[in-house]
VEXNU-792964 format. One line per 10 residues: number of its first residue (from 0); their letters; for each residue x, y, z of N, C-alpha, C. Coordinates in pm, 1 decimal. Example, Ala and Ser with C-alpha at 12.3 -4.5 7.8 and 13.67 -1.06 7.14 Angstrom:
% VEXNU-792964
0) as) 1319.0 -569.0 780.0 1230.0 -450.0 780.0 1320.0 -330.0 780.0 ~ 1285.0 -225.0 708.0 1367.0 -106.0 714.0 1290.0 3.0 787.0 $
% end
This chain:
% VEXNU-792964
0) mrhltppdir) -19129.6 9804.2 9336.3 -19083.5 9798.3 9199.5 -19031.4 9658.3 9170.9 ~ -19044.2 9620.0 9047.2 -18996.2 9487.5 9006.4 -18889.9 9507.6 8899.5 ~ -18768.8 9459.3 8927.0 -18657.2 9470.7 8833.5 -18653.2 9346.8 8745.2 ~ -18638.3 9370.9 8614.8 -18648.1 9262.4 8517.7 -18519.2 9247.8 8438.6 ~ -18463.1 9129.3 8443.4 -18351.5 9090.7 8358.0 -18380.9 8947.3 8316.0 ~ -18453.9 8930.5 8203.3 -18496.8 8797.3 8161.6 -18379.2 8702.1 8141.3 ~ -18392.7 8578.0 8186.1 -18283.3 8481.5 8173.0 -18262.3 8432.0 8030.3 ~ -18359.2 8458.3 7940.1 -18347.0 8405.6 7804.4 -18283.6 8504.7 7706.5 ~ -18226.7 8615.6 7757.9 -18148.7 8706.1 7673.7 -18012.5 8727.1 7740.1 ~ -17917.4 8779.7 7663.1 -17782.0 8799.9 7715.3 -17785.3 8888.6 7839.8 $
10) ppfgrysygv) -17708.8 8854.6 7944.2 -17703.4 8939.5 8063.1 -17652.4 9079.8 8027.7 ~ -17687.0 9180.0 8108.3 -17641.2 9316.4 8082.2 -17488.1 9325.6 8077.2 ~ -17438.5 9424.2 8001.9 -17294.6 9447.9 7990.9 -17236.0 9505.2 8119.4 ~ -17317.5 9570.4 8198.4 -17271.5 9633.1 8322.6 -17372.3 9607.9 8432.7 ~ -17363.4 9688.5 8536.3 -17450.2 9673.9 8651.9 -17576.5 9757.1 8632.7 ~ -17675.2 9698.5 8565.6 -17804.6 9762.6 8545.5 -17909.1 9656.1 8518.4 ~ -18035.9 9692.5 8534.5 -18147.4 9602.6 8503.3 -18197.6 9635.2 8363.9 ~ -18248.7 9535.9 8293.7 -18304.7 9561.3 8161.7 -18437.2 9636.8 8170.1 ~ -18511.1 9618.5 8276.2 -18638.0 9688.7 8293.3 -18673.2 9701.4 8438.9 ~ -18755.7 9800.3 8469.2 -18806.2 9818.9 8604.8 -18955.2 9849.5 8593.0 $
20) evppgwrmll) -19036.3 9768.2 8658.0 -19180.9 9787.4 8657.3 -19221.3 9867.8 8780.5 ~ -19293.1 9976.9 8757.3 -19338.1 10065.0 8865.3 -19484.1 10031.1 8897.4 ~ -19515.4 10007.6 9024.3 -19653.1 9973.2 9060.8 -19751.5 10086.8 9031.1 ~ -19876.5 10053.3 9004.9 -19978.7 10155.8 8981.4 -19989.4 10251.6 9100.7 ~ -20013.1 10377.0 9072.4 -20035.6 10475.7 9176.9 -19910.9 10538.7 9235.2 ~ -19792.3 10495.6 9192.4 -19669.6 10553.8 9245.8 -19643.3 10690.4 9182.6 ~ -19572.2 10776.9 9256.1 -19530.8 10907.9 9205.3 -19411.1 10889.9 9112.2 ~ -19409.4 10966.4 9004.0 -19298.4 10961.8 8908.8 -19228.9 11097.5 8908.2 ~ -19097.1 11095.4 8899.6 -19018.0 11218.3 8890.2 -18923.6 11204.6 8772.3 ~ -18929.7 11300.1 8680.9 -18838.9 11305.1 8566.8 -18738.4 11415.3 8594.1 $
30) csgqlaispe) -18614.3 11377.6 8608.7 -18507.7 11471.4 8643.7 -18433.6 11512.0 8516.7 ~ -18425.0 11640.2 8491.5 -18349.6 11690.5 8376.8 -18204.6 11646.7 8386.6 ~ -18137.3 11648.0 8272.7 -17995.8 11613.7 8271.0 -17915.7 11705.5 8361.1 ~ -17831.2 11646.0 8441.8 -17748.1 11721.0 8535.8 -17603.5 11718.4 8488.3 ~ -17543.8 11835.7 8482.2 -17403.2 11849.6 8447.1 -17321.2 11864.2 8574.5 ~ -17191.8 11847.1 8563.1 -17102.0 11850.9 8679.3 -17057.8 11994.0 8706.4 ~ -17149.1 12070.6 8764.6 -17115.3 12207.5 8800.7 -17169.4 12235.0 8940.5 ~ -17083.6 12288.4 9025.2 -17120.3 12313.6 9164.5 -17196.1 12445.9 9174.9 ~ -17257.7 12473.3 9291.1 -17324.2 12602.3 9311.1 -17228.7 12721.2 9294.1 ~ -17099.1 12697.7 9311.9 -16998.7 12803.4 9295.8 -16942.7 12807.8 9152.7 $
40) dqipegveaq) -17009.6 12739.2 9060.3 -16969.0 12732.3 8919.6 -16835.4 12661.1 8898.2 ~ -16800.7 12568.8 8987.4 -16679.1 12489.8 8971.9 -16711.5 12359.7 8898.6 ~ -16623.2 12319.9 8807.3 -16638.6 12196.1 8730.7 -16516.9 12109.1 8760.1 ~ -16538.1 11990.8 8820.6 -16424.0 11904.2 8851.2 -16356.2 11852.9 8724.6 ~ -16229.8 11818.3 8738.3 -16156.8 11757.6 8626.2 -16178.2 11607.4 8628.8 ~ -16188.4 11547.4 8513.3 -16199.6 11402.2 8502.1 -16343.6 11355.4 8505.9 ~ -16370.1 11251.5 8429.4 -16506.5 11203.3 8415.1 -16560.4 11141.0 8543.3 ~ -16476.5 11073.6 8621.0 -16527.0 11010.7 8743.4 -16571.7 11115.5 8843.9 ~ -16491.7 11220.1 8862.5 -16529.0 11328.4 8954.5 -16651.8 11402.4 8902.1 ~ -16660.0 11422.3 8771.7 -16776.9 11489.0 8715.9 -16902.5 11403.8 8734.3 $
50) telcfrnvea) -16889.3 11272.8 8715.1 -17004.7 11183.8 8733.4 -17052.7 11188.2 8877.2 ~ -16960.4 11188.7 8972.6 -17000.0 11199.5 9113.7 -17081.8 11324.1 9138.6 ~ -17037.5 11437.0 9084.4 -17111.0 11561.7 9104.5 -17246.1 11556.8 9034.0 ~ -17252.2 11497.4 8916.5 -17381.8 11481.3 8848.2 -17478.8 11406.2 8938.0 ~ -17433.2 11295.4 8997.9 -17522.4 11217.0 9083.8 -17554.4 11289.9 9214.1 ~ -17465.1 11370.7 9264.8 -17496.4 11452.9 9383.6 -17605.8 11553.7 9348.4 ~ -17596.8 11611.7 9227.9 -17700.6 11704.0 9183.2 -17834.1 11631.9 9163.5 ~ -17831.6 11512.1 9105.1 -17952.1 11430.8 9091.3 -18010.4 11402.2 9229.2 ~ -17924.0 11367.4 9323.0 -17968.8 11337.3 9459.0 -18041.7 11456.7 9520.6 ~ -17994.1 11577.7 9495.7 -18059.4 11698.4 9547.9 -18198.6 11715.5 9487.0 $
60) vlksagmglg) -18211.5 11688.1 9357.1 -18342.5 11697.0 9292.4 -18436.7 11593.1 9352.1 ~ -18388.0 11470.2 9368.1 -18469.7 11364.1 9427.4 -18512.7 11401.0 9568.6 ~ -18419.5 11452.1 9646.9 -18450.1 11490.0 9785.6 -18559.5 11596.2 9790.0 ~ -18556.2 11689.8 9695.6 -18657.9 11795.6 9694.5 -18798.2 11740.1 9669.6 ~ -18806.9 11619.0 9615.3 -18935.6 11552.6 9592.1 -18964.7 11447.2 9698.3 ~ -18883.4 11442.1 9802.5 -18903.3 11341.3 9906.1 -18859.9 11202.7 9863.0 ~ -18764.4 11196.7 9770.9 -18713.5 11069.0 9720.3 -18563.5 11060.5 9744.8 ~ -18507.8 10944.5 9714.7 -18364.4 10924.2 9728.7 -18309.5 10846.0 9610.4 ~ -18179.7 10822.6 9612.2 -18114.4 10750.8 9502.3 -18172.4 10610.9 9481.7 ~ -18221.3 10549.0 9587.9 -18282.2 10416.7 9577.3 -18412.8 10415.9 9499.5 $
70) dmvrinayvt) -18466.8 10534.2 9471.5 -18591.6 10544.6 9396.3 -18567.9 10559.5 9246.3 ~ -18440.6 10561.6 9203.6 -18412.9 10573.2 9060.7 -18462.2 10449.1 8987.4 ~ -18536.7 10471.5 8879.8 -18590.3 10363.6 8797.8 -18505.7 10348.5 8671.5 ~ -18463.1 10462.4 8615.4 -18387.8 10460.9 8491.0 -18286.3 10573.2 8491.2 ~ -18168.1 10543.7 8438.2 -18062.0 10642.9 8420.3 -18032.3 10652.9 8270.9 ~ -18030.9 10774.2 8220.3 -17980.1 10800.7 8085.2 -17856.1 10886.8 8105.0 ~ -17744.8 10842.2 8052.6 -17619.7 10916.5 8069.1 -17551.9 10933.7 7934.4 ~ -17475.0 11041.2 7926.9 -17406.9 11077.8 7803.6 -17263.7 11114.3 7838.6 ~ -17167.4 11057.3 7766.9 -17026.3 11091.6 7784.2 -16971.3 11135.0 7649.0 ~ -16862.9 11212.0 7650.8 -16810.0 11269.0 7527.3 -16708.3 11179.8 7456.6 $
80) arehmkgyma) -16670.0 11067.5 7516.6 -16574.1 10978.3 7450.1 -16585.2 10838.1 7509.1 ~ -16554.4 10740.3 7426.4 -16560.9 10600.3 7469.3 -16471.2 10574.6 7591.2 ~ -16355.3 10640.5 7596.4 -16264.2 10616.6 7709.7 -16320.1 10668.0 7842.2 ~ -16428.1 10743.1 7840.5 -16490.7 10791.5 7964.4 -16587.5 10689.8 8024.9 ~ -16617.7 10583.4 7952.6 -16716.6 10486.9 8000.0 -16676.2 10422.8 8132.2 ~ -16550.5 10383.0 8145.0 -16505.1 10313.5 8266.5 -16518.7 10403.1 8389.7 ~ -16471.9 10527.2 8380.6 -16483.1 10619.0 8494.3 -16626.7 10652.0 8527.4 ~ -16709.0 10668.3 8423.4 -16850.7 10694.2 8446.2 -16913.6 10577.5 8522.3 ~ -16892.1 10455.4 8472.2 -16955.8 10338.8 8533.7 -16906.7 10315.8 8676.7 ~ -16779.9 10341.8 8704.0 -16728.2 10325.7 8840.6 -16800.7 10419.9 8935.9 $
90) ardrftgspp) -16816.9 10545.7 8894.9 -16887.1 10642.4 8981.2 -17035.5 10609.0 8989.7 ~ -17096.7 10578.7 8876.0 -17240.5 10544.5 8876.2 -17270.2 10431.5 8972.8 ~ -17187.0 10329.1 8971.8 -17213.0 10212.5 9055.5 -17207.2 10244.9 9204.2 ~ -17137.1 10351.2 9243.1 -17134.9 10392.0 9384.3 -17266.3 10457.3 9425.9 ~ -17347.7 10499.6 9329.9 -17472.0 10569.6 9360.4 -17596.4 10485.1 9335.3 ~ -17579.4 10362.8 9286.7 -17694.7 10278.0 9259.2 -17697.9 10161.3 9356.5 ~ -17818.8 10128.7 9399.1 -17836.7 10018.5 9493.0 -17848.8 9886.6 9419.9 ~ -17904.2 9790.2 9490.1 -17922.9 9658.0 9432.2 -18067.0 9615.1 9458.5 ~ -18139.5 9574.4 9357.9 -18098.8 9567.1 9218.4 -18085.0 9707.3 9158.4 ~ -17999.4 9720.3 9058.2 -17975.9 9851.5 8999.0 -18088.8 9892.8 8905.3 $
100) pastlmivtg) -18100.6 10023.8 8877.6 -18203.0 10070.3 8783.8 -18169.4 10031.6 8640.3 ~ -18264.8 10051.0 8551.3 -18238.6 10039.0 8408.4 -18143.9 10152.9 8371.2 ~ -18062.6 10133.6 8268.9 -17961.8 10234.4 8237.7 -17922.9 10230.9 8091.0 ~ -17900.3 10350.5 8036.0 -17849.7 10364.2 7900.1 -17733.3 10462.8 7903.8 ~ -17626.4 10432.0 7833.1 -17509.3 10519.8 7823.5 -17481.5 10544.9 7675.7 ~ -17473.8 10672.3 7639.2 -17449.0 10709.5 7499.7 -17325.9 10797.7 7489.9 ~ -17257.5 10787.0 7376.9 -17142.9 10872.9 7348.5 -17191.8 10984.4 7257.2 ~ -17163.9 11108.9 7299.0 -17209.3 11226.6 7224.7 -17088.3 11312.4 7187.7 ~ -17108.4 11406.3 7098.4 -16996.7 11489.8 7053.6 -16963.0 11601.2 7151.3 ~ -17052.7 11637.2 7240.8 -17020.3 11740.8 7337.2 -17143.4 11801.3 7401.4 $
110) ftrpeflvev) -17116.5 11896.0 7492.2 -17221.6 11964.3 7566.5 -17206.9 12115.1 7546.3 ~ -17280.0 12193.6 7622.8 -17281.6 12338.5 7605.0 -17146.7 12405.0 7630.5 ~ -17063.7 12341.7 7713.2 -16928.8 12391.5 7739.4 -16831.5 12276.2 7721.3 ~ -16716.1 12300.6 7661.5 -16624.4 12190.4 7629.1 -16568.1 12116.9 7750.5 ~ -16567.4 12179.1 7868.2 -16511.8 12112.1 7985.7 -16604.9 12005.5 8043.9 ~ -16733.1 12005.8 8004.8 -16824.9 11902.2 8051.7 -16796.8 11772.1 7977.0 ~ -16782.8 11662.2 8053.7 -16753.6 11530.2 7996.5 -16870.7 11433.6 8007.4 ~ -16966.3 11464.6 8095.4 -17075.9 11371.6 8124.1 -17201.1 11449.9 8163.4 ~ -17316.3 11391.7 8131.6 -17445.4 11443.5 8175.8 -17530.2 11324.5 8215.9 ~ -17607.2 11340.5 8324.0 -17687.4 11230.1 8377.3 -17829.6 11279.2 8401.8 $
120) evlaaappla) -17927.0 11204.9 8348.4 -18067.7 11232.0 8378.1 -18129.2 11103.0 8432.5 ~ -18230.3 11118.1 8517.9 -18292.7 10999.2 8576.3 -18444.8 11010.8 8576.5 ~ -18505.7 10895.3 8584.8 -18647.7 10880.3 8611.1 -18655.0 10807.6 8744.6 ~ -18735.4 10859.0 8835.6 -18748.9 10797.3 8967.8 -18896.4 10772.7 8997.8 ~ -18922.9 10678.7 9086.7 -19059.1 10647.4 9127.2 -19060.5 10612.2 9274.9 ~ -19166.7 10653.2 9342.9 -19178.5 10624.7 9485.3 -19327.8 10612.6 9520.0 ~ -19356.6 10545.7 9630.7 -19497.0 10533.9 9673.7 -19556.9 10672.1 9699.1 ~ -19689.6 10681.4 9699.5 -19753.9 10809.7 9730.0 -19708.5 10861.7 9867.4 ~ -19705.2 10994.2 9879.9 -19671.8 11054.4 10008.6 -19782.3 11024.4 10108.5 ~ -19746.1 11005.6 10235.4 -19845.1 10979.2 10340.1 -19942.5 11096.5 10348.9 $
130) ga) -20069.9 11065.6 10351.2 -20171.9 11168.9 10363.5 -20208.0 11235.2 10231.8 ~ -20146.7 11191.0 10123.9 -20177.1 11254.1 9994.2 -20292.0 11186.5 9925.2 $
% end
């Protein structure tokens, strides 16, 4: 993959790439938005803890496809308030490698349950599986 952050435009506001080019023939995985809910239906308090669980859930989806967090090409994330941005970004940065994937963060009015503060969806890409 080739990460693109052109030098002739303003650098990103956070730790992300402006674009990621995926080579021809690679496998693509589109991961639905993940909320911070455990298999036991527990929802952590605070946006940073919720973001960690969102990325753990994303990691499980990636693993089921034979991929890992390093295969993330793009992150789309949604938080319910501007003050959640800092906690979200702190947790997100613990789950992204270098160079980081492309990323968008939006503020939304809410999710299906009021206790959810963040939702994370990703696009991932990886080389073809051996023997495929």
